[in-house]
C-alpha positions as CSV (number, residue, x, y, z in Angstrom):
1,X,159.5,120.1,218.9
2,X,157.6,121.5,221.7
3,X,154.0,122.2,221.0
4,X,151.5,124.3,223.0
5,X,148.8,122.4,224.6
6,X,146.7,124.6,225.2
7,X,143.9,126.2,223.5
8,X,140.4,127.4,224.2
9,X,138.3,124.2,224.5
10,X,135.6,123.7,222.1
11,X,132.0,124.9,223.5
12,X,128.9,126.2,222.2
13,X,129.0,128.7,225.2
14,X,132.1,130.3,224.0
15,X,129.9,133.7,222.4
16,X,129.3,134.2,226.4
17,X,132.4,135.4,226.4
18,X,132.0,138.5,224.2
19,X,128.8,139.4,226.6
20,X,130.6,138.9,230.0
21,X,134.1,140.0,229.6
22,X,133.8,143.5,228.4
23,X,136.5,144.8,225.6
24,X,138.0,147.3,228.3
25,X,138.5,144.5,231.0
26,X,142.1,144.3,232.0
27,X,142.4,140.6,231.5
28,X,140.9,140.7,228.1
29,X,143.4,143.5,227.3
30,X,146.3,141.4,228.7
31,X,145.5,138.4,226.5
32,X,145.0,140.4,223.3
33,X,148.0,142.4,223.6
34,X,150.6,140.0,225.3
35,X,152.1,136.9,223.0
36,X,152.3,134.2,225.9
37,X,154.6,131.9,223.8
38,X,157.9,133.1,225.6
39,X,156.8,130.7,228.5
40,X,156.9,127.8,225.8
41,X,160.4,128.7,224.8
42,X,161.3,129.4,228.6
43,X,160.4,125.9,229.7
44,X,160.4,123.5,226.4
45,X,163.8,121.7,227.9
46,X,161.5,120.8,231.4
47,X,158.3,119.4,229.6
48,X,158.3,115.8,227.7
49,X,155.6,115.5,226.2
50,X,156.0,111.3,225.3
51,X,156.9,110.2,228.5
52,X,153.8,109.5,230.6
53,X,150.8,111.9,230.8
54,X,151.0,115.3,230.2
55,X,151.5,117.8,232.9
56,X,149.0,120.9,233.1
57,X,149.8,123.1,230.5
58,X,152.7,125.4,231.6
59,X,150.9,128.6,230.0
60,X,147.8,127.6,232.1
61,X,150.2,127.6,235.4
62,X,151.8,130.9,234.3
63,X,148.8,132.5,233.8
64,X,147.5,131.4,237.3
65,X,150.5,133.0,238.8
66,X,150.2,136.1,236.8
67,X,146.3,136.4,238.3
68,X,147.8,135.6,241.9
69,X,150.1,138.5,241.2
70,X,147.5,141.0,239.7
71,X,144.7,140.2,242.4
72,X,146.8,139.8,245.4
73,X,145.0,135.9,245.9
74,X,146.1,132.9,247.4
75,X,146.5,129.8,245.5
76,X,143.4,128.5,246.9
77,X,141.3,131.9,246.0
78,X,142.4,131.9,242.2
79,X,141.5,128.5,241.5
80,X,138.3,129.0,243.2
81,X,137.8,132.3,241.5
82,X,138.6,130.6,238.1
83,X,135.6,128.6,238.6
84,X,133.1,130.9,238.3
85,X,134.8,134.5,237.3
86,X,134.3,134.7,233.5
87,X,137.3,136.9,233.0
88,X,139.5,134.6,234.7
89,X,138.0,131.8,232.6
90,X,138.4,134.0,229.5
91,X,141.9,134.7,230.4
92,X,142.8,131.2,231.2
93,X,141.2,129.9,227.9
94,X,138.7,127.8,229.7
95,X,135.3,126.8,228.2
96,X,132.7,128.6,229.9
97,X,131.0,126.0,231.6
98,X,134.3,124.4,232.7
99,X,134.4,123.9,236.6
100,X,138.3,122.9,236.9
């Protein structure tokens, strides 16, 4: 059975999202309204979790593509912005202090 890999990373700073990302932020609204589990259903035949190391979570990759489309960013720009933009980090379910 294909199990999702992504979850909010444990961090003592997760509460910062409540301060930095307002409730009316478009990415917060998308995150709370859309069930992204369909991504796993669509890709379960293409990901093997017991052969080699795990790939980057397909849901995070899908969300990167969604951010690229919404904000009209290049690959480099969307990754760079996800390093400092708290709404991007929230949407991607990254720890506030992470620098991925």
